[in-house]
Every structure is written in C-alpha cells, then in structure tokens.
VEXLUMLO-420946 format. One record per residue (C-alpha): residue number from 0; residue in one letter; y, x, z. Coordinates in pm, 1 decimal. Layout:
N
   i aa        y        x        z
 NUM  A        Y        X        Z
...
end
This chain:
375
   i aa        y        x        z
   0  M   -408.1  -1564.4  -2668.6
   1  K   -141.8  -1277.3  -2666.6
   2  R   -343.9   -920.4  -2677.8
   3  Y     40.8   -666.0  -2558.2
   4  R     19.8   -366.3  -2673.0
   5  N   -309.5   -278.8  -2586.1
   6  G   -473.4   -524.9  -2690.9
   7  E   -805.8   -299.0  -2684.0
   8  I   -844.5   -343.8  -2349.5
   9  W   -873.8   -734.2  -2466.2
  10  D  -1124.6   -720.1  -2654.6
  11  F  -1395.7   -825.0  -2435.4
  12  E  -1265.9  -1126.0  -2441.5
  13  H  -1436.1  -1204.7  -2810.3
  14  E  -1808.3  -1118.7  -2636.6
  15  V  -1758.1  -1336.7  -2385.4
  16  A  -1850.7  -1696.9  -2338.5
  17  V  -1697.1  -1887.9  -2024.9
  18  A  -1801.1  -2226.5  -1859.9
  19  S  -1466.7  -2472.4  -1985.2
  20  N  -1484.4  -2605.9  -1632.6
  21  R  -1481.0  -2306.1  -1407.0
  22  Q  -1090.1  -2176.6  -1316.1
  23  V  -1025.0  -1887.5  -1143.4
  24  I   -718.3  -1675.0   -985.9
  25  L   -724.2  -1303.1   -979.3
  26  G   -515.0  -1106.5   -670.3
  27  L   -420.4   -801.0   -733.3
  28  D   -264.1   -506.9   -460.3
  29  G   -131.9   -168.7   -645.6
  30  G    -10.1    132.6   -433.1
  31  T     19.0    449.2   -439.1
  32  T   -330.2    586.1   -420.1
  33  S   -467.7    297.7   -553.1
  34  T   -508.9    -71.0   -735.9
  35  V   -699.3   -285.4   -673.5
  36  C   -837.3   -707.0   -811.3
  37  I  -1055.1   -965.7   -781.0
  38  C  -1127.4  -1217.4   -932.9
  39  M  -1209.3  -1560.2   -711.3
  40  P  -1267.0  -1926.5   -833.6
  41  I  -1051.8  -2205.8   -774.9
  42  M  -1139.9  -2424.8   -450.2
  43  P  -1122.1  -2727.0   -311.7
  44  F   -806.2  -2776.2   -102.7
  45  S   -984.6  -2810.8    307.4
  46  D   -785.5  -2649.2    675.8
  47  T  -1084.9  -2361.9    652.1
  48  L  -1142.9  -2149.8    371.8
  49  P  -1507.6  -2102.7    288.6
  50  D  -1659.6  -1728.5    530.5
  51  P  -1754.9  -1520.0    342.8
  52  L  -1452.5  -1629.6     52.5
  53  P  -1664.1  -1610.1   -332.4
  54  V  -1491.2  -1329.3   -494.9
  55  L  -1680.5  -1336.8   -847.9
  56  A  -1514.4   -937.7   -950.2
  57  R  -1359.4   -696.4   -759.9
  58  A  -1267.8   -337.0  -1003.4
  59  V  -1056.1    -55.9   -844.1
  60  A   -791.0    170.2  -1078.4
  61  G   -552.0    483.9   -960.4
  62  C   -174.5    464.6   -865.5
  63  S     27.4    119.1  -1004.0
  64  N    378.4    219.2   -810.0
  65  H    633.2    315.2  -1091.8
  66  N    852.0    519.3   -825.8
  67  S    523.1    783.8   -839.3
  68  V    372.5    767.6  -1229.4
  69  G    633.5    596.7  -1379.5
  70  E    646.9    238.5  -1600.6
  71  T    440.2    250.5  -1895.4
  72  A    158.1    406.8  -1670.5
  73  A    163.7    169.2  -1435.0
  74  R    201.7   -108.9  -1675.3
  75  E   -104.7     64.8  -1816.9
  76  T   -272.3     32.7  -1529.8
  77  L   -237.7   -271.2  -1420.2
  78  E   -304.3   -470.8  -1711.2
  79  Q   -720.6   -246.4  -1708.3
  80  V   -804.9   -341.5  -1345.8
  81  M   -683.8   -733.6  -1441.4
  82  A   -909.1   -672.5  -1750.6
  83  D  -1204.5   -502.6  -1575.3
  84  A  -1196.2   -777.5  -1316.0
  85  L  -1178.9  -1018.6  -1516.1
  86  S  -1466.6   -858.4  -1784.7
  87  K  -1718.4   -843.4  -1432.0
  88  S  -1700.0  -1210.9  -1418.6
  89  G  -1821.5  -1309.0  -1773.2
  90  S  -1387.5  -1430.8  -1767.9
  91  N  -1091.1  -1401.3  -1984.3
  92  R   -743.3  -1489.0  -1948.5
  93  S   -765.5  -1874.4  -2051.4
  94  A   -974.7  -1965.4  -1747.9
  95  V   -668.0  -1826.8  -1582.2
  96  R   -488.9  -2050.5  -1298.4
  97  A   -315.6  -1827.4  -1194.0
  98  V   -209.0  -1467.0  -1136.3
  99  C    -70.6  -1259.1   -773.6
 100  L      2.3   -894.6   -835.0
 101  A    134.2   -744.9   -457.1
 102  V    267.8   -410.1   -576.1
 103  S    457.6   -113.3   -335.8
 104  G    805.6      8.5   -543.1
 105  V    879.9   -401.4   -599.7
 106  N   1179.0   -362.3   -307.0
 107  H   1421.3   -552.4   -565.8
 108  P   1457.4   -942.0   -712.4
 109  T   1557.3   -712.6  -1023.7
 110  D   1108.1   -572.3   -964.0
 111  E    976.3   -835.6   -973.0
 112  Q   1129.8   -995.9  -1305.6
 113  R   1070.0   -739.9  -1542.2
 114  I    693.0   -742.4  -1419.7
 115  L    723.8  -1131.5  -1430.9
 116  T    909.1  -1062.8  -1729.5
 117  W    593.1   -853.1  -1884.3
 118  L    268.7  -1044.4  -1766.9
 119  R    427.7  -1319.2  -1938.6
 120  D    424.3  -1105.7  -2299.4
 121  I      8.9  -1082.6  -2113.0
 122  F    -94.2  -1458.0  -2006.8
 123  P    -97.2  -1818.0  -2155.4
 124  S    185.8  -2020.8  -2094.7
 125  H     -8.3  -2297.9  -1807.1
 126  V    -70.8  -1954.3  -1586.2
 127  K    120.5  -1900.9  -1309.2
 128  L    262.1  -1588.4  -1227.3
 129  Y    378.3  -1424.5   -875.9
 130  V    494.0  -1110.2   -788.7
 131  R    525.0   -982.8   -430.0
 132  N    549.6   -663.4   -297.5
 133  D    215.0   -552.2   -172.7
 134  A    250.9   -596.8    224.1
 135  V    306.9   -977.2    132.0
 136  A    -38.0   -928.8     34.1
 137  A   -155.4   -702.5    317.2
 138  L     -2.1  -1011.4    528.6
 139  A   -225.7  -1270.1    315.3
 140  S   -526.0  -1064.2    427.7
 141  G   -420.2  -1110.0    786.3
 142  T   -311.0  -1408.2    820.6
 143  M   -567.1  -1606.7    527.2
 144  G   -263.5  -1716.9    300.0
 145  K    -26.2  -1848.5    586.3
 146  L    364.8  -1590.6    533.0
 147  H    397.6  -1624.5    913.9
 148  G    447.4  -1314.9   1101.8
 149  C    447.4   -983.8   1056.8
 150  V    226.5   -661.7    943.2
 151  L    247.2   -307.8    960.1
 152  I    127.8    -96.0    664.1
 153  A     83.3    271.4    787.9
 154  G   -149.1    434.3    454.1
 155  T      0.4    687.5    249.8
 156  G    333.7    530.1    293.1
 157  T    465.2    277.9    526.5
 158  I    648.2    -62.3    587.8
 159  A    690.7   -307.9    822.8
 160  Y    731.5   -660.5    614.1
 161  G    711.9   -965.7    761.1
 162  F    761.8  -1391.7    741.1
 163  T    883.7  -1652.9    947.4
 164  E    737.7  -2046.2    923.8
 165  D   1095.2  -2132.9    732.3
 166  G   1078.0  -1846.4    480.0
 167  R   1313.0  -1637.9    617.2
 168  E   1144.6  -1284.6    560.7
 169  A   1250.4   -867.3    639.8
 170  R   1149.4   -553.9    640.1
 171  A   1203.2   -213.9    777.4
 172  A   1090.2    170.3    665.8
 173  G    889.3    148.8    289.8
 174  A   1231.7    375.1    152.3
 175  G    952.4    628.6     50.2
 176  P    872.5    981.3    224.6
 177  V   1212.6   1212.0     24.4
 178  L   1446.0    878.3    291.3
 179  G   1187.3    904.1    527.1
 180  D    808.8    762.1    571.1
 181  W    825.5    866.2    929.7
 182  G    502.3    774.1   1072.6
 183  S    308.8    701.6    729.3
 184  G     -4.5    923.3    687.7
 185  Y    258.1   1134.4    392.0
 186  G    565.2   1177.8    646.3
 187  I    293.2   1313.9    893.0
 188  A    101.0   1530.5    678.4
 189  A    439.2   1713.4    546.2
 190  L    570.3   1752.1    933.7
 191  A    176.7   1932.5    909.5
 192  L    263.5   2139.7    675.9
 193  T    626.0   2257.0    779.2
 194  A    559.9   2340.6   1109.2
 195  V    247.1   2560.4    978.1
 196  I    564.0   2700.4    745.3
 197  R    790.4   2726.3   1046.1
 198  A    416.1   2939.0   1287.0
 199  H    393.9   3138.5    983.9
 200  D    783.5   3262.0    989.0
 201  G    844.4   3280.8   1344.6
 202  R   1048.7   3013.3   1288.1
 203  G    833.2   2761.0   1485.1
 204  P    514.8   2765.1   1757.2
 205  H    218.2   2872.4   1739.9
 206  T      6.5   2590.5   1658.4
 207  M   -404.9   2546.0   1582.5
 208  L   -274.8   2318.8   1244.5
 209  E   -172.6   2727.9   1028.6
 210  S   -551.5   2800.4   1021.1
 211  T   -721.2   2460.0   1022.6
 212  I   -522.9   2341.2    743.7
 213  L   -522.0   2648.7    548.2
 214  Q   -902.8   2641.9    661.5
 215  T   -917.1   2269.5    517.1
 216  L   -803.2   2320.0    235.6
 217  G   -946.2   2696.5    108.7
 218  L   -650.3   2896.7    166.9
 219  S   -565.4   3305.9    255.3
 220  S   -264.5   3230.8    378.4
 221  A     21.1   3009.3    454.3
 222  D    221.0   3154.5    137.8
 223  E    -48.4   2991.4    -39.1
 224  L    112.3   2669.6     38.6
 225  I    426.9   2795.8    -63.1
 226  G    536.2   2631.0   -477.9
 227  K    700.5   2910.6   -735.0
 228  F    934.5   2801.8   -967.3
 229  I   1032.3   2916.2  -1280.9
 230  F   1387.9   2994.1  -1302.1
 231  S   1406.5   2947.7  -1674.4
 232  S   1765.1   2817.1  -1694.7
 233  L   1894.7   3146.8  -1465.0
 234  T   2004.1   3526.2  -1491.1
 235  V   1687.6   3661.3  -1281.2
 236  S   1542.3   3987.5  -1407.3
 237  E   1206.4   3977.8  -1577.8
 238  T    992.3   4092.1  -1242.6
 239  S   1180.3   3839.3  -1056.1
 240  Q   1041.2   3575.1  -1326.1
 241  K    796.3   3676.6  -1301.5
 242  W    732.7   3687.3   -939.5
 243  F    859.6   3309.9   -848.4
 244  G    611.0   3251.9  -1212.1
 245  S    287.3   3366.4  -1124.4
 246  V    118.4   3132.0   -933.6
 247  T    174.5   2743.6   -847.0
 248  K    105.6   2640.0   -535.1
 249  W   -115.7   2509.6   -382.5
 250  T    198.5   2222.7   -263.3
 251  Y    390.7   2139.1   -561.7
 252  A     64.8   2265.0   -787.3
 253  D     26.6   1855.5   -741.6
 254  P    277.9   1675.6   -505.4
 255  S    116.8   1346.0   -523.6
 256  W    192.1   1186.3   -152.4
 257  A   -162.4   1112.4   -139.9
 258  R   -242.1   1438.2   -148.0
 259  I    -92.4   1574.9    106.7
 260  A   -129.0   1245.0    284.0
 261  A   -510.6   1366.2    302.5
 262  L   -418.7   1572.0    573.7
 263  V   -367.2   1300.0    877.2
 264  P   -730.3   1434.5    924.4
 265  V   -690.7   1720.8   1020.4
 266  V   -369.3   1647.9   1204.6
 267  V   -503.4   1454.8   1447.9
 268  S   -871.3   1699.4   1520.8
 269  C   -598.5   1936.1   1617.1
 270  A   -432.9   1716.0   1814.5
 271  E   -711.6   1576.1   1947.6
 272  A   -836.4   1926.2   2047.9
 273  G   -502.9   1985.5   2254.7
 274  D   -289.8   2120.4   2027.2
 275  E     91.0   2010.6   2160.7
 276  V    273.1   2125.4   1812.4
 277  A      0.4   1856.0   1642.2
 278  N    -12.0   1563.6   1949.1
 279  K    390.3   1557.9   1859.4
 280  I    408.8   1496.4   1577.6
 281  L    167.8   1279.3   1642.8
 282  K    344.4   1080.1   1918.0
 283  E    658.3   1105.5   1735.2
 284  A    469.4    903.8   1427.1
 285  V    370.9    652.7   1686.1
 286  Q    732.4    527.1   1777.3
 287  E    816.2    557.2   1412.4
 288  L    554.9    282.5   1328.7
 289  A    628.0     96.5   1674.5
 290  L   1018.2     74.5   1570.4
 291  S    937.5    -23.8   1215.5
 292  V    776.0   -312.2   1373.5
 293  K   1012.5   -407.2   1656.9
 294  A   1291.5   -374.5   1332.9
 295  V   1147.4   -646.1   1238.0
 296  V   1088.8   -886.9   1483.4
 297  Q   1480.6   -861.0   1577.5
 298  R   1611.4   -957.7   1323.3
 299  L   1340.1  -1254.4   1238.6
 300  G   1375.9  -1325.7   1549.1
 301  L    980.4  -1400.2   1595.4
 302  C    957.6  -1325.8   2008.4
 303  G   1112.5  -1570.5   2066.6
 304  E   1491.3  -1609.2   2267.8
 305  D   1251.7  -1481.4   2578.1
 306  E   1123.6  -1228.6   2343.2
 307  K    724.5  -1405.0   2450.0
 308  N    691.3  -1582.6   2226.8
 309  S    382.2  -1546.7   2041.8
 310  F    289.9  -1406.6   1671.7
 311  P     72.6  -1285.4   1386.7
 312  L     82.8   -847.9   1370.1
 313  V   -181.2   -758.1   1065.8
 314  M   -232.9   -449.8   1111.6
 315  V   -267.6   -259.5    776.7
 316  G   -423.1    144.9    621.8
 317  G   -598.9    392.2    746.5
 318  V   -344.1    593.6    940.1
 319  L   -407.9    260.2   1149.3
 320  E   -746.8    226.2   1181.2
 321  A   -888.4    622.3   1283.6
 322  N  -1131.8    569.1   1498.4
 323  Q  -1055.4    861.0   1713.9
 324  R   -995.4    918.1   2041.0
 325  W   -657.9    962.1   1979.5
 326  D   -654.5    627.6   1806.9
 327  I   -257.4    595.5   1627.0
 328  G   -398.0    237.3   1595.1
 329  R   -384.4    143.9   1985.6
 330  E    -91.7    397.4   2087.7
 331  V    142.6    140.9   1823.0
 332  M     -1.6   -121.8   1968.9
 333  D     78.2    -42.4   2376.1
 334  F    413.7     70.6   2242.5
 335  I    458.7   -267.4   2109.8
 336  S    343.3   -530.7   2395.7
 337  K    534.2   -343.4   2606.2
 338  D    859.6   -527.5   2493.3
 339  Y    674.1   -849.3   2308.7
 340  P    365.0   -963.4   2523.9
 341  G    294.2  -1185.6   2235.6
 342  A    250.0   -983.4   1967.5
 343  L   -114.5  -1031.0   1857.9
 344  P   -271.9   -740.8   1685.0
 345  I   -511.8   -916.8   1364.7
 346  R   -712.3   -614.9   1190.6
 347  P   -756.4   -763.6    828.4
 348  K  -1122.7   -884.5    741.0
 349  V  -1030.4   -942.2    404.5
 350  E   -903.2   -655.1    170.0
 351  P   -460.4   -630.2     84.1
 352  A   -613.4   -777.1   -333.0
 353  V   -824.4  -1097.6   -188.0
 354  G   -486.4  -1196.5     51.2
 355  A   -314.5  -1206.2   -230.6
 356  A   -577.7  -1426.7   -462.1
 357  L   -513.1  -1671.5   -115.4
 358  L   -136.4  -1711.9   -119.2
 359  A   -168.3  -1726.9   -511.8
 360  W   -418.5  -2035.0   -422.1
 361  N   -192.1  -2175.4    -89.4
 362  D    110.1  -2271.7   -356.7
 363  L   -128.4  -2362.3   -592.9
 364  M   -306.0  -2610.8   -357.5
 365  K     82.1  -2733.8   -262.6
 366  E    181.5  -2822.7   -581.2
 367  C   -151.1  -3000.6   -620.7
 368  L    -83.7  -3081.1   -350.9
 369  Q    290.4  -3239.8   -482.4
 370  E    217.4  -3400.9   -782.2
 371  A    -31.7  -3592.2   -598.2
 372  Y    209.6  -3739.6   -315.9
 373  R    458.8  -3755.3   -674.3
 374  S    183.9  -4040.6   -858.6
end
C-alpha cells in the first residue's frame, strides 16, 4: 500500500480488519474555514436515494485552500482528514472505490491535475479520483448529485457556479478578497471595518459599527484595529521603528479571512438597529451576490429564451443562513426572482461533503450501467 510522505497518518491500517465486501466512497469539502470528509458505503443503483443517506463516518479539519495556507499545509490537512474518516469508519484505502475532493482554490485545470497527481500517490490504482471546486459539491448537495442549475455560496468567501444538463459550466466571483469577494462574509466585514476607520478619522459618517465592533473584539479604540509594521528595510529613526513595530494590532495580527468574516453577525445586528452605514453595506452585498447568480444564469441560458424556465438555485453558506430579521438570503432571492421567476431556491438537506460523495457515486453508477450495456 502506498504511504506517501506522511506514512504515520496511515498507521491505523495495520490494525483495521475490513469487511472484504464493503466498498466505500470518500467525499470531501475543503474550504477556507474548515475541511470535512465523509465516508459512505457504495449504494445500489436506484432512482430514489435512501433518506437519510448512510454515512459511516465524518471527520473535520482546518483550512485546505492552498491559496490561504500554502500547498504543503493544504495537502497535509486533506490527507489527514481522509485518513481520519476511513479510520473512524473501520475502513482502509483498499476498500475505497472512489474519492471526490471538492476544494476551494481549484480554479483551473492545472489545479485539478496537480491534486490528482498527488492523490494517485496515496490511493491504489483501482480507485476513481475526482477533483472539483468546492462550489460543485455545494451544488450537488442540493440536487443530490445531479449537476444542473446554479449554486450560490456565501460564507467566508463567495462564488456562483452553474451547470447545464449538457455539461456546460460557468462561474462568477470567487476570485478571493484581494480581487473583491464582494457579498461574502469577508467582504461584508471588511467594509464594516473600513467604515469604522473612516468614522474614527472623520472621513466617513458616524456609525454604531464603531462601538459595537470594538466592544465585540474587546478593544478600546479604533487605533487598535490598525496594524503597525516594522520597516526593517527602510532608513527610519529608532523612535519611529519602535512606534511602528511596538504593537501588532488586531486586524493584521492574524489576517485570516475567516477571523474577519466572523464579524458579519455584528454588522447585521447594527443594521437591524437602524444604522444607515450597516444597512448600506448589507444592501450592496445583496446586490453583488444576486449579480453573481445572474451572470452565471445568463451565460448558460438556464432561464430559457423567455427567461422564465425553472432551474434549481442552491443556496449555501453562513451569510445566506442567517435567521435574523435582516435576512440576506431572502433578500438575495427576492432580488433574483424579479428577473428570473423560474429560479427554485433550494436549501440543501445534506452537507457539501455528502454532495461530493454523491458526485462520485453517480459517476460510478454511470460507468457500471455503460459496462452492463456493452456486455
């Protein structure tokens, strides 16, 4: 059995007695905030899936987006979470029929190929391997493995991704915070932090975001949001270096996207309390999220020529799941429905990792049917 560079991760396999007739699928959803892997048994082919779906084990780890933590750390996280899921299920790699990794940061065929090459060093040659963007698994979690329609993810980051029944696909947004993940949790919170600094400087209107965010973070002044940097390569006085480098402030002490995105509930509560700045931020977020969906729908023609055809619109992510009176998900859906009344909102009953497993299962069943027809 292949062991890859982290052989100790798979040491449990020496102690696992696996039922020889139980074959399994691994479905993995890897995002900026967390990574989830589920182990599911191979189900008999049927038009109706069992409810609930049989999940043998579930494992959770941290960020696996290579753009956030680097290639090495992302791979270590992915390998560990897969091993944990197999270990918890009482299985090992010889029992695996297929693996579907749906990971954020997979934006190009070269990304897919790089991960596939790495996976082939881990699993036996008979294992079917699939690598997709995490948005594809999110869509499959709402359509139970069928790639048709559009998914809108709005969590720490955001992306809209769509498929037609003949296999065409398109995406919008999802370029990360540097290029403007507007409408995402990070985008909303970053605009709120900017509004706090502008209000503190006198460059922007007063907003209750300032006091509320500072209280939430346990800070006494907006100055503490700002990072002070040590300019070791610059010729500055010792006093200036001491001032610039004396304190690493909140924003840049740990500039992880998820940490900043966690401030979204604060923005929502301020908007519900009537704060104009917070309301403007959320309204702009709604428009940006709706525009992402519209861009995908238009490029794929999901709505038909008369723009009234029905299509599934899967909505996933913490930003869209808020239960407050200021309901971002509902506002986005209302915005989209004005142009596309055939959009059918779906809140998935299973998590994206299960959607990834269902993608692999569907492909396996198609191959089995094709082989049966050929014979």
